[in-house]
N, C-alpha and C positions, 0 to 999 in steps of 0.2 A: 504493500501501497503505500504510494507516496504521496505527501501533502502537497498542496498547491504551490507551496514554499520551494520545494525539492524542482517541481517541474519548472516553473516558472525561472528560478535563481536557485542553480546548484552550490555548495560549499563555493566552488571552485570559481564562481562569480562568471561561468560557460556562458555567452552569449549566444544568442540565436538559438540552430538548433539543438535536441538536446546532446548534453555530454555525453560521448562517446563509454566512458566508464558506467555513466550510469544505464544505458542501454543493454549494454552487455550482459551488468545482472540482471535488470530485466529478461532477458533471450536466456538466461541461464535457469530463471524461474520458470518462464513458459515451458522451454524444455524439457526439464525437471520434471514439472508436473503432466506432459504431455506422453511422457514414458510410463505414466500411471495410468494413461489413458482417459485423460482429462484434457478436454477442449477448453481453451484459456481465451477470454474475452476482456480487453482492456476499455475502461471508460473513464473520462475524464473528472478529476476531482470537482466539487462545488467551486465557483468559482464567484469571490467577491463583486461586485458590479466594477467599483472604485479598482480595483486592484486591475481586473481586466480591460479600462479604459486606459489603462496608465502603463499597461503590457500586453497590448491586444496583436503586435507584431509578432512578440515572443512567442505567445501563446499560439499563434497561428504556424507558425516556423516548427515549433517542438510537434504540434500535432500532423503535419506534413512528414515529417523524421520520421512519427510511429508508423503511421500510414504506410510509407515508403518501407520501412523495416521490418514491419511485422504482418502487413497487408489490409486493406480496407475492411475485409470481411471479419477482420477480430478487434477493429478499435469501434465502440460502439458510441456512438453520437460525436460532436463535434466540441470544442472550447465555450461555443455560444449556446450551445442548450443546458449547459449548466453553470452558468450566470446566475445568482441569485443577489436579490438586493441588500445590502451591506446589513442591516438591522436582522436578516434572517440567521447571523453567524454570532456562535455565543462570545468569540475570544478571536478577533481579530478575521484569521482566513483558516483556522483551521478546522473548527467543528462548527456543525451549523446547529441553529435552534430545535425545538421539537416541531414548529411549522415549514424548518427548512428540509428537514429529516423527510417529512410526509413527502414534500414538495419533489424531494431530488429521487424519493422510490417509485413515486409518480411517473416522472419522466423515464427513470432508466427501465422502468418495466416496459414502458411505450417505446421504448428504443430496441428494446431486445426481442419484444414481439414476433418482429417480419423472420429474425433468425431461429425461433422456436416454432413456426408455422411447418 
């Protein structure tokens, strides 16, 4: 599970597309799970509106990197599908409040339905 901060700005401050080390860790986890027969989907984390507005180019570049590296069929939704009002977060950009959680779940289910039909 990667946080919004890890996706938009990793510890090394890697600009633009995702840090290659972060992608490698993601690939390792996906490969490990698939060896056990698990099909893996990756969704975008909830993004506060204010953070997305300041970092939309970075978020979109990292989305494109994910799609390129693991395939569009594995990436559920786009960053814009997971933008929430700042007030829906409990502590900055990390955790949604109860209303945000319900909305996130509804959005994720809606985006997953086509994959499960």
